[in-house]
Backbone as CSV, one residue per row, in Angstrom:
resi,resn,N_x,N_y,N_z,CA_x,CA_y,CA_z,C_x,C_y,C_z
1,MET,0.646,-1.412,-0.193,0.179,0.026,-0.095,0.926,1.301,0.170
2,ASN,0.633,2.223,-0.983,1.306,3.358,-0.744,1.107,4.252,0.384
3,GLU,1.641,5.037,0.769,1.369,5.962,1.870,0.994,7.288,1.366
4,ILE,-0.310,7.653,1.906,-0.749,8.963,1.544,-0.211,10.199,2.095
5,GLN,0.346,10.943,1.366,1.041,12.294,1.961,0.043,13.265,2.078
6,ILE,0.139,14.111,3.317,-0.952,15.040,3.553,-0.328,16.099,3.689
7,GLY,-0.757,17.237,3.232,-0.674,18.947,3.923,-1.609,19.161,4.398
8,VAL,-1.546,20.121,5.544,-2.272,20.565,6.504,-2.271,21.951,6.416
9,VAL,-3.388,22.686,6.046,-3.309,24.390,6.398,-4.285,24.423,7.363
10,GLY,-3.584,25.318,8.053,-4.015,25.841,9.355,-3.407,25.175,10.731
11,THR,-2.924,25.858,11.378,-2.087,25.120,12.587,-2.822,25.562,13.916
12,GLY,-3.838,26.075,13.807,-4.470,26.281,15.273,-4.646,24.857,16.017
13,GLN,-5.433,24.826,16.965,-5.672,23.869,17.907,-6.360,22.570,16.738
14,ILE,-7.319,23.030,16.187,-7.846,22.026,15.263,-6.985,21.283,14.634
15,GLY,-6.349,22.134,13.835,-4.997,21.662,12.816,-4.384,20.771,13.611
16,VAL,-3.793,21.153,14.598,-2.594,20.373,15.467,-3.425,19.043,16.200
17,ASP,-4.539,18.924,16.515,-5.436,17.926,16.794,-5.399,16.725,15.522
18,HIS,-5.540,17.181,14.356,-5.702,16.668,13.123,-4.344,16.159,12.729
19,ILE,-3.321,17.054,12.896,-1.975,16.450,12.948,-1.644,15.239,13.763
20,LYS,-1.858,15.491,14.998,-1.518,14.494,15.959,-2.198,13.396,15.776
21,ARG,-3.555,13.118,15.333,-4.449,12.017,14.819,-3.806,11.501,13.736
22,ILE,-3.517,12.217,12.785,-2.789,11.493,11.538,-1.458,10.585,11.827
23,THR,-0.683,11.246,12.582,0.663,10.965,13.103,0.437,9.731,13.928
24,GLU,-0.357,9.755,14.786,-0.359,8.787,15.829,-1.128,7.383,15.505
25,HIS,-2.368,7.726,14.754,-3.232,6.611,14.667,-3.619,6.480,13.360
26,CYS,-3.086,6.942,12.292,-3.464,6.797,10.735,-2.368,5.731,10.118
27,ARG,-2.190,4.579,10.227,-1.185,4.034,9.403,-1.265,4.308,8.016
28,GLY,-0.260,4.414,6.908,-0.298,4.536,5.563,-0.805,5.905,5.259
29,ALA,-0.493,7.018,6.079,-0.676,8.143,5.886,0.440,9.057,6.979
30,ARG,0.852,10.101,6.094,1.938,10.807,6.702,1.767,12.259,6.743
31,VAL,1.653,13.197,7.471,1.739,14.539,7.399,3.108,14.901,6.730
32,THR,3.261,15.501,5.641,4.469,16.275,4.989,4.882,17.540,4.794
33,ALA,3.751,18.062,5.009,3.720,19.798,4.873,2.610,20.061,5.621
34,VAL,3.011,21.629,6.249,1.864,22.423,6.629,1.995,23.800,6.443
35,SER,1.034,24.639,6.881,0.936,25.919,5.979,-0.055,26.804,7.065
36,SER,0.518,27.946,7.368,-0.741,28.603,8.117,-0.060,30.438,7.794
37,ARG,-1.095,31.280,8.394,-0.664,32.687,7.915,0.418,33.106,9.086
38,ARG,0.673,32.131,9.876,1.588,32.745,11.201,2.696,31.780,11.031
39,ARG,3.941,31.935,10.916,5.223,31.215,10.997,5.523,30.053,12.353
40,ALA,5.193,30.765,13.440,5.816,30.336,14.663,4.692,29.007,14.808
41,PRO,3.311,29.214,14.727,2.400,28.166,14.807,2.579,27.202,13.933
42,ALA,2.972,27.385,12.916,3.281,26.215,11.779,4.554,25.515,12.117
43,GLU,5.583,26.107,12.396,6.639,25.682,12.819,6.616,24.792,13.896
44,ALA,5.797,25.087,14.996,5.393,24.210,16.071,4.681,22.916,15.721
45,ALA,3.589,23.251,14.961,2.718,21.713,14.640,3.605,20.979,13.443
46,ALA,4.439,21.582,12.937,5.429,20.743,11.936,6.398,19.702,12.681
47,SER,6.833,20.375,13.857,7.848,19.594,14.685,6.903,18.229,15.355
48,ILE,5.679,18.340,15.417,4.958,17.163,15.800,5.246,16.127,15.295
49,CYS,5.378,16.101,13.800,5.308,15.020,12.956,6.653,15.007,11.926
50,GLY,7.637,16.035,12.051,8.415,15.817,11.185,8.256,16.379,9.548
51,ALA,7.344,17.298,9.635,6.801,18.120,8.523,7.941,19.301,8.152
52,ARG,7.738,19.714,7.235,8.340,21.119,6.755,7.271,21.976,6.549
53,VAL,7.499,23.526,6.542,6.623,24.223,6.643,6.700,25.195,5.331
54,GLU,5.685,25.035,4.899,5.578,25.847,3.297,4.855,26.969,3.441
55,ASP,5.549,28.113,2.489,5.201,29.605,2.703,3.752,30.025,2.175
56,GLY,2.783,29.465,2.597,1.493,29.834,2.299,0.839,28.520,1.431
57,PHE,-0.523,28.565,1.392,-1.638,27.780,0.645,-1.171,27.386,-0.870
58,GLU,-0.896,28.285,-1.245,-0.339,28.012,-3.073,0.695,27.108,-3.079
59,ALA,1.660,27.236,-2.094,2.827,26.446,-2.060,2.624,24.907,-1.473
60,LEU,1.658,25.009,-0.407,1.428,23.561,0.092,0.467,22.991,-1.288
61,LEU,-0.359,23.375,-1.582,-1.260,22.921,-2.716,-0.616,22.102,-3.774
62,HIS,0.367,23.162,-4.082,1.424,22.651,-5.232,2.589,21.621,-5.046
63,ALA,2.620,21.329,-3.676,3.812,20.617,-3.147,3.840,19.070,-3.877
64,PRO,4.707,18.483,-4.628,4.414,17.339,-5.220,4.714,16.363,-4.305
65,ASP,5.058,16.175,-2.990,4.846,15.182,-2.119,3.409,15.225,-1.196
66,VAL,2.469,16.132,-1.733,1.035,16.371,-0.887,-0.017,15.654,-2.212
67,ASP,-0.414,14.794,-1.477,-1.441,13.772,-2.099,-2.985,14.454,-1.806
68,ALA,-3.132,15.084,-0.432,-4.181,15.045,0.358,-3.937,16.461,0.934
69,ILE,-5.419,17.165,0.958,-5.081,18.589,1.881,-6.188,18.528,3.216
70,VAL,-5.728,18.860,4.228,-6.465,18.828,5.613,-6.734,20.519,5.604
71,ILE,-7.866,20.909,5.522,-8.253,22.282,5.520,-8.929,22.497,7.164
72,THR,-8.014,23.577,7.604,-8.404,23.516,8.986,-8.332,25.386,9.344
73,SER,-8.302,25.984,8.457,-8.021,27.181,8.527,-9.096,28.027,8.919
74,PRO,-9.302,29.203,9.338,-10.262,29.821,9.643,-11.485,29.755,8.392
75,SER,-12.774,29.957,8.688,-13.663,29.268,8.047,-13.752,30.452,6.515
76,GLN,-13.536,31.412,6.636,-13.954,32.231,5.624,-12.731,32.032,4.456
77,PHE,-11.856,31.377,4.635,-10.781,30.701,3.517,-11.198,29.482,2.980
78,HIS,-12.324,28.510,3.456,-12.453,27.367,3.025,-12.891,27.313,2.052
79,GLU,-14.093,27.940,1.165,-14.501,28.186,-0.053,-13.311,28.151,-1.117
80,GLU,-12.486,29.039,-0.881,-11.570,29.511,-1.792,-10.420,28.511,-1.959
81,GLN,-10.081,27.823,-0.571,-8.934,26.657,-0.470,-9.560,25.190,-0.997
82,VAL,-10.987,24.863,-0.920,-11.371,23.815,-1.183,-11.408,23.929,-2.913
83,LEU,-12.088,24.728,-3.275,-12.250,25.016,-4.821,-10.707,25.009,-5.447
84,ALA,-9.858,25.564,-4.895,-8.513,25.533,-5.556,-7.896,23.948,-5.540
85,ALA,-8.283,23.236,-4.470,-7.436,21.904,-4.064,-8.582,20.914,-5.052
86,ILE,-9.643,20.963,-5.263,-10.484,20.446,-6.236,-9.975,20.375,-7.467
87,GLU,-9.631,21.943,-8.460,-8.731,21.985,-9.308,-7.593,21.254,-9.485
88,CYS,-6.758,21.266,-8.526,-5.285,20.374,-8.257,-5.595,19.386,-8.349
89,GLY,-6.797,18.796,-8.295,-6.906,17.105,-8.208,-6.706,16.724,-6.837
90,LYS,-6.547,17.170,-5.642,-6.066,16.552,-4.774,-7.188,16.464,-3.694
91,TYR,-7.093,15.052,-2.994,-8.125,14.485,-1.991,-8.323,15.717,-0.897
92,ILE,-9.365,16.091,-0.477,-9.498,17.006,0.599,-10.314,16.789,1.916
93,PHE,-9.911,16.963,3.036,-11.080,16.856,3.944,-10.850,18.352,4.550
94,CYS,-12.241,18.992,4.832,-12.306,20.221,5.138,-12.947,20.380,6.431
95,GLU,-12.761,20.825,7.577,-13.134,21.120,8.644,-14.428,21.964,8.178
96,LYS,-15.674,21.617,9.016,-16.821,22.596,8.994,-16.615,24.042,9.311
97,PRO,-17.050,24.847,8.672,-17.991,24.709,7.346,-17.424,24.368,6.383
98,LEU,-18.368,24.002,5.202,-17.416,23.616,4.030,-17.167,24.948,3.337
99,ALA,-18.021,25.960,3.591,-18.217,27.536,3.261,-19.100,27.966,4.141
100,ILE,-18.930,29.570,4.005,-19.698,30.026,4.697,-21.219,30.725,4.414
101,THR,-21.011,30.339,3.145,-22.481,30.560,2.544,-23.078,29.327,1.983
102,ALA,-24.549,29.255,1.527,-25.161,28.068,0.988,-24.506,28.086,-0.486
103,GLU,-24.073,29.351,-1.039,-24.139,29.676,-2.512,-22.447,28.879,-2.524
104,GLY,-21.694,29.163,-1.504,-20.640,28.702,-1.521,-20.488,27.087,-1.469
105,CYS,-21.342,26.429,-0.449,-21.524,25.121,-0.491,-21.749,24.726,-1.941
106,ARG,-22.773,25.166,-2.823,-22.972,24.702,-4.020,-22.149,24.686,-5.331
107,LYS,-21.248,25.845,-5.222,-20.379,26.239,-5.985,-19.084,24.792,-5.530
108,ILE,-19.068,24.288,-4.700,-17.993,23.254,-4.048,-18.429,22.281,-4.346
109,VAL,-19.836,21.698,-4.333,-20.304,20.561,-4.777,-20.249,20.322,-6.207
110,ASP,-20.800,21.713,-6.912,-20.692,21.599,-8.371,-19.462,21.138,-8.881
111,ALA,-18.338,21.929,-8.230,-16.956,21.742,-8.620,-16.367,20.207,-8.604
112,GLU,-16.841,19.613,-7.515,-16.573,18.168,-7.106,-17.179,17.098,-8.508
113,VAL,-18.434,17.591,-8.265,-19.382,16.626,-9.416,-18.695,16.757,-10.705
114,ARG,-18.181,18.016,-11.192,-17.119,18.167,-12.643,-15.882,17.755,-12.530
115,ALA,-15.372,17.442,-11.258,-14.152,16.766,-11.486,-14.224,15.343,-11.280
116,GLY,-15.526,14.982,-11.194,-15.443,13.560,-11.019,-15.425,12.784,-9.656
């Protein structure tokens, strides 16, 4: 079985919880990179699992060793980040809410359906 390489955007408490859970309990998965608006929390979160810190979501999204994205950033960024990850063909786990409006959620569902 190939290992799933995961990037985490958002390194607040929820992001750190997901990093710990993946690192400690998910065989076949590894956090390879993290990104956050603030460098210090990103570095602390990355140290939990030996991941590197990427400078921004775009760098995380396009990193060749990131197969899936865990989105734990502030809610107002979810829609944009999920849509970008779909466009890049990444697997996605997004903390709630998926988007902050019903229209945003519909855009995401439509993009996912188009992407197959």
